[in-house]
C-alpha positions in Angstrom: -6.0 -7.5 -38.2 -5.1 -8.1 -34.6 -7.3 -6.7 -31.7 -5.9 -4.7 -29.3 -6.4 -5.8 -25.8 -8.0 -2.9 -23.7 -5.7 -1.5 -20.6 -7.7 -2.9 -17.4 -6.9 -0.1 -14.9 -8.0 -0.2 -11.2 -10.7 2.1 -10.4 -10.2 2.5 -6.5 -7.5 1.9 -4.4 -6.8 1.2 -0.7 -3.9 3.0 0.6 -4.2 2.4 4.1 -1.6 2.3 6.8 -0.3 -1.2 7.7 -2.2 -2.7 10.3 -5.3 -0.8 10.0 -7.6 -3.1 8.7 -6.7 -3.0 4.8 -6.7 -7.0 4.9 -9.7 -7.5 6.1 -11.5 -4.9 3.8 -9.3 -6.6 0.8 -11.1 -10.0 2.1 -14.5 -8.6 2.5 -14.7 -6.8 -1.2 -13.0 -10.0 -3.0 -16.5 -11.3 -1.9 -18.5 -9.0 -3.6 -20.3 -9.5 -6.7 -19.2 -7.2 -9.1 -16.1 -6.1 -7.1 -12.8 -7.3 -8.6 -9.5 -7.5 -6.2 -6.6 -9.5 -7.8 -5.8 -12.2 -5.5 -2.0 -10.4 -5.3 -3.1 -8.1 -2.2 0.0 -5.9 -2.2 1.5 -5.2 -5.4 2.8 -2.1 -4.5 3.6 -0.9 -8.1 2.7 2.8 -7.5 5.1 2.9 -4.7 8.2 0.8 -6.2 9.9 4.0 -7.0 10.6 4.3 -3.0 11.0 0.2 -2.1 14.8 -0.6 -3.0 15.1 -3.8 -5.2 16.7 -5.7 -2.1 13.6 -5.3 -0.5 12.2 -9.1 0.8 8.9 -8.0 -0.1 7.2 -8.9 -3.7 7.1 -5.6 -5.8 5.4 -5.2 -9.0 7.4 -2.8 -11.2 6.6 -3.5 -14.6 3.2 -2.4 -16.0 2.3 -5.3 -17.9 2.8 -7.5 -14.9 0.7 -4.9 -12.8 -1.9 -4.8 -15.5 -2.0 -8.7 -15.8 -3.2 -8.5 -12.2 -6.6 -6.9 -13.6 -6.7 -9.2 -16.9 -9.7 -11.0 -15.6 -11.6 -8.2 -14.6 -13.1 -7.8 -18.1 -16.9 -7.2 -16.8 -16.4 -5.9 -13.3 -17.6 -2.1 -13.0 -15.5 -2.1 -9.6 -11.9 -2.6 -10.0 -9.5 -2.2 -7.0 -6.0 -3.1 -5.2 -4.7 -2.7 -1.8 -1.2 -1.9 -1.2 -0.1 -0.5 2.5 3.0 1.3 1.2 1.0 3.6 -0.7 0.0 5.8 1.9 3.7 6.3 3.0 5.1 6.4 -0.3 6.2 9.8 -1.2 5.9 9.0 -5.0 2.8 6.8 -5.0 0.0 9.9 -4.7 1.7 11.1 -7.7 2.3 8.1 -10.0 -1.8 7.0 -9.1 -2.7 10.7 -10.1 -1.0 10.5 -13.3 -1.8 7.1 -14.2 -5.4 6.9 -13.1 -6.5 10.4 -11.9 -10.4 9.7 -11.4 -9.4 6.7 -9.1 -11.3 6.7 -5.6 -8.8 6.5 -2.7 -9.7 4.8 0.4 -7.5 5.6 3.1 -7.7 3.4 6.2 -5.6 5.1 9.9 -5.6 3.5 13.0 -4.8 4.8 16.4 -0.6 5.6 15.6 0.4 3.4 18.8 -2.0 0.7 18.5 -0.9 0.7 14.7 3.3 0.2 15.9 2.2 -2.2 18.6 0.4 -4.3 16.5 3.2 -4.0 13.8 5.4 -5.0 16.7 3.5 -8.3 17.4 3.6 -9.0 13.6 7.1 -9.0 13.6 7.8 -10.5 17.1 5.8 -14.0 15.7 7.2 -13.9 12.5 10.9 -13.0 13.7 11.4 -10.7 11.4 13.7 -8.1 11.7 15.0 -9.6 15.0 12.7 -7.5 17.1 11.4 -10.7 19.0 14.8 -10.4 21.0 13.6 -6.5 22.1 10.6 -5.1 23.9 8.3 -2.7 22.4 10.0 0.4 23.7 13.5 -0.9 22.5 12.0 -2.0 19.2 10.5 1.4 18.6 13.6 3.2 19.6 16.1 1.4 17.7 13.9 1.6 14.7 13.3 5.4 15.1 17.2 5.9 15.8 18.2 4.4 12.4 20.2 6.6 10.3 19.4 4.6 7.2 15.7 4.3 6.7 13.0 3.7 4.2 10.7 1.0 2.8 11.9 -2.3 2.8 15.0 -0.9 4.7 13.7 -0.4 8.5 10.3 -1.2 10.0 9.5 2.7 10.7 7.2 1.8 13.4 7.0 5.7 14.2 7.2 7.2 10.8 4.4 5.2 9.4 2.1 6.6 12.1 2.6 10.1 11.4 -0.6 10.4 8.8 -0.5 14.1 8.5 1.8 14.4 5.3 0.9 11.1 4.2 -2.6 12.1 3.7 -1.9 15.4 2.8 0.1 14.1 -0.4 -3.2 12.6 -1.2 -5.6 15.5 -0.7 -3.5 17.7 -3.2 -4.4 15.6 -6.0 -7.9 15.1 -4.9 -8.2 18.7 -5.1 -7.2 18.6 -8.6 -9.6 16.3 -9.9 -13.0 17.7 -8.2 -13.3 20.2 -10.8 
């Protein structure tokens, strides 16, 4: 008789804002005995519906590919992953809740202006989006005034720092799983 492998899902997710310390937390947790973090820090699986196929970032869209990230976590009690787009994504909170309703959610935030400036500096250094030719003010106003926006389409300097609605989407599901 063929044995069926048990699906291993994370039991916590780091959904913090981009440039808010998620990489540091991921790195620290990756070194703790008993905590399993996959080598792919940002699979963006639960936010894949909000990220266009044409986006330059690598996005795991397939369930089996996502679960393969956790295939080595057989004996781990604490299993996590970190994808910054989960906070901004409108579909990720529901997808997470439907798939792993009792998963713990770690939301990391940073002062929105400091976060945007850090993202700008990262983009300048990597020459992403040609912002290295623009001042911080020009980069923000140019991106904010774009007609077409979204993950993988625009930078979202301002929008990714508007935390109220983003956190609220998670709080709705937290209240449902508390009782």
